[in-house]
N, C-alpha and C positions, 0 to 999 in steps of 0.2 A: 652339398645340396644338389639334387637332381643328377647325382653321379657325374658331375663335371670333372672330377679328378681322373676319370677314365680317359679324358681327352688330352691330358697334359703331355703324354708321350708323343702325341701327333702334332704338337705345336712347335713351330720353329721360330728362330729369331733370338737375338741377344737379350731382349727385354723380358723373356719368359724363362725363369730358371728351370733347369732340368730336374732338380730335386727340391721342389718348393716346400715339401713337408719338413725338411730338415732346417729350414730357415724360420719357421713360425715362432719358436721360443726365443730365438735371438732377435728377431725383428720386434717382438713384443717388448723385450727388455730395452732395446734401443729407442723404441717409440715412447717409452715412459721416462727413461733416465736422461737421455740427451736433451730433450726440451727443458727439463728442470735445470740441468747443469748450465745450459747456454743462457737461460733467463737470469739465473743468479750471477753468472759471470758478466753478462751484459749490464745488469744493474750496477754491479760493483765498478765496472769500467767507466760507466757514465758518471757516477758520483765522484770517482777519483779524478776524471778528466775535468769536470766542472770546477772542483776545488783548486787544482793546480793551474788550471787555465786562468783563474782569477789572480793567482799569484804572479803568473807571467805578465798579465796585463798591468798589474799595479807596480811590480818591480821594474819591468822593462821600460814602461812608458813609451815615448815616441823617439824616433831617431831622424836626424836631418843630415842631408849630404847634398853636395852640389854636382851637377852635371853641366859642364860648360858654364853658362851664366844662370842656369836655373837652379833654384833651391827646392829640393824635394823633401817633404816630411812624411814619414810613415807612422801613423799612430798605432800604438800597441804592436810594435813590429815583432816582438818575440812571440806573441799569440798568433799573429798571422804566419810567422815562419814555421811554428810547430804544426799548424794546419796543413801548410804546403808539404812539409816533410812527412807528416803522417799519411797524407794522400799518396805520396810517391812510394812509401814503404808498403802501404796497403795494396796499391796497384801491382807492385812487384810480387807480393805473396799470392795475390789472385792469379797473376799470370803464370807463376811457377806451379801453383797447385790447382790449376783449372781442371786437370784430369784426375785429381785425387779421389773424388767420390766414386767414379766409375771403376778405378783401379781397386779400391777397397771392396766394392761390390763383387768384382771378379775374383778377388782373393778369397772372400768368404764363401762364394759359390763353389770355387774349386775345392776348398776344404770340405764342404758338404758333399760334393761328388766323390771325393776320395773316401770319406767315411762310409758312404753308401756302397762303394765298390768293395771296400775292405769287409764290411758287414756281409755282403753277398758271398764273398769267398769263404769267410768263416762259417756261415750257415751251410754252404755247400759241403765244406769239409766235415762238419759235424753231422751231416745227414739230415739236417732239418729241411733242406730243399732237395727234391729229387731232380738233380741236374747232372748232365754228363758233358759239360762244356767248360771244364776247369781251365783249359788253356786260354779260352776267350775271357774268362773272369780275371785271370792273372794279367792278361794284356790290358784290360780295362783298368786294373789296379795300378800297373806301372804307368799307364798313360795319365791316370789321375794324379799320381805322385809327381810326374814331370810337369804337369800343368800347375800344381801347387807351387813347386819351386819357381817356375816362370812368373807366376803371379806375385810371389813374395819378392822376386827380383825387381819387378816393375814397381812394387810398393816402396821398396828401399830407395830406388832412384827418385821417386816422387818426394819422399821425405827428405832426402839429401838436398834436393833443389830448394825446398822450402826452408830447410835448416840454414842453408847458405845465406838466404835473405835475412832471416830472423837474427842470426848471430852477427851478421854484418851490421844490422841495425843496432844491436846491443853495444857494439864497439863504437859506432859512429855517433849515436845520439848524444852521449855526454860531451864528446869533442865538439860537435856542431853547436851545442848549447853554449859552451865556453867561447868558441870563436865568434858567435854572434854578439856576445857581451864585451868582447875586447875593445871595439871602438869607443863605447861609452865609458869603459873603465879607463882607457888611456886619456880620454877627455876629462876625467874627473867627475863624471856624472853618476858613476856607480862605484860603490865600495867593493872591496874584495869579498866581504860577506854576502853582499847582494849578488855578485857574480856567481858565487858558489850556490846560493839559493836558487837563482834563476836557472842555472845549468841542471841542477837536480830536478827542478820542476819540469824542465824541458824533456829530460829523459823519462820522467814518470808519465807525462801526457803521451 
């Protein structure tokens, strides 16, 4: 509209992509697929959490312990524990992946720039474009390839950081659920079947 595309080459800054036209189709797909996927996943997670949260409240009940001369009772202690644990894990994921969005954007833009440079070299070689600066085109191509490799390296590091948190959570969640049930099991307030059920519900939530 109004030939604004002619001004793209004169704009600077990281917020303005150098090859915006190569992102249109990908952005359109992401804008439609991602909201649908995240909505369905969020709905499924909420329903699952509500159901198993109820199990934790009913099976776990309350727990009492003494500190000095004070007797402290925590109602629905398994439900409260899973909320605290989930908050800690979620905070860890958000902390480790706080730069993931910008890294993915940089990686996709670097790939788009590489495709644009490669297309320019190919068209120059085929005589479609009357250009006599092949060395500059090849330099831009290699520069784009190096940028793509660097962006992928950054993305791999981000994914590794997040994977460390998520896989640690997968290992710890069942164990923590069992450990929280041990005091009531030793006191005879919970059966072995209830401990197993509570630990599984803890891990699911």
